[in-house]
C-alpha positions in Angstrom: 30.4 8.1 4.7 27.6 7.4 2.1 25.4 4.3 2.3 23.3 3.9 -0.9 21.6 0.8 0.5 20.2 2.7 3.4 19.0 5.5 1.1 17.3 2.9 -1.2 15.6 1.2 1.7 14.4 4.7 2.9 13.0 5.5 -0.5 11.2 2.1 -0.8 9.8 2.5 2.7 8.5 5.9 1.8 6.8 4.5 -1.3 5.2 1.8 0.8 4.0 4.4 3.3 2.4 6.4 0.5 0.6 3.2 -0.7 -0.5 2.3 2.8 -1.9 5.8 3.5 -3.6 5.9 0.1 -5.3 2.5 0.9 -6.4 3.8 4.3 -7.7 7.1 2.7 -9.5 5.1 0.0 -11.2 3.1 2.7 -12.3 6.1 4.7 -13.6 7.9 1.6 -15.5 4.7 0.6 -17.1 4.6 4.0 -18.1 8.3 3.9 -19.2 8.4 0.2 -21.2 5.1 0.3 -22.5 3.8 -3.0 -21.6 7.0 -4.9 -17.8 6.6 -4.2 -16.9 5.9 -7.8 -18.0 9.5 -8.7 -15.9 11.0 -5.9 -12.7 12.6 -7.4 -10.7 11.9 -4.2 -11.7 8.3 -4.2 -10.7 8.0 -7.9 -7.3 9.6 -7.1 -6.8 7.1 -4.3 -7.8 4.3 -6.6 -5.2 5.3 -9.2 -2.5 5.5 -6.5 -3.3 2.1 -5.0 -3.9 0.3 -8.3 -0.3 -1.2 -8.5 -0.5 -2.5 -4.9 -3.9 -4.1 -5.5 -2.9 -5.6 -8.8 0.2 -7.1 -7.1 -2.0 -8.5 -4.2 -4.4 -10.0 -6.7 -1.5 -11.7 -8.5 -0.2 -13.2 -5.3 -3.5 -14.3 -3.7 -5.4 -17.4 -4.9 -8.5 -16.9 -7.0 -10.7 -18.1 -4.0 -10.2 -14.6 -2.5 -13.0 -12.3 -3.6 -12.0 -9.1 -5.4 -13.6 -6.9 -2.8 -11.2 -8.4 -0.2 -8.0 -7.9 -2.2 -7.5 -4.3 -0.9 -7.4 -5.7 2.7 -4.9 -8.2 1.6 -2.8 -5.5 -0.1 -2.9 -3.4 3.0 -1.6 -6.2 5.2 1.0 -7.2 2.7 2.2 -3.6 2.5 2.2 -3.3 6.2 4.4 -6.3 6.7 6.7 -5.1 3.9 7.0 -1.7 5.7 7.9 -3.6 8.9 10.5 -5.7 7.0 12.0 -2.6 5.4 12.3 -0.9 8.7 14.1 -3.9 10.2 16.4 -4.2 7.2 17.2 -0.5 7.4 18.0 -0.9 11.1 20.3 -3.8 10.5 22.2 -1.9 7.8 22.5 1.2 9.9 24.1 -0.6 12.8 
């Protein structure tokens, strides 16, 4: 029996995982590259992949939050979304 809802939740969860891992990778490369991170091609690639999540987090958060803290907010929002999608998938599967 086919359940398209479970498939959709699995796809959404995979997209969230990619964004989470890209944010994590971007942070690691930023630590390793230091001030020259904007010229690092891997950092630029991660920046392109994480741009939608960071823009969404900036849109949700109040303007009091500094721009350099928005990637942390995006990471935690994505983490909780990933947990919620896992819970929803578990509920639908049972």
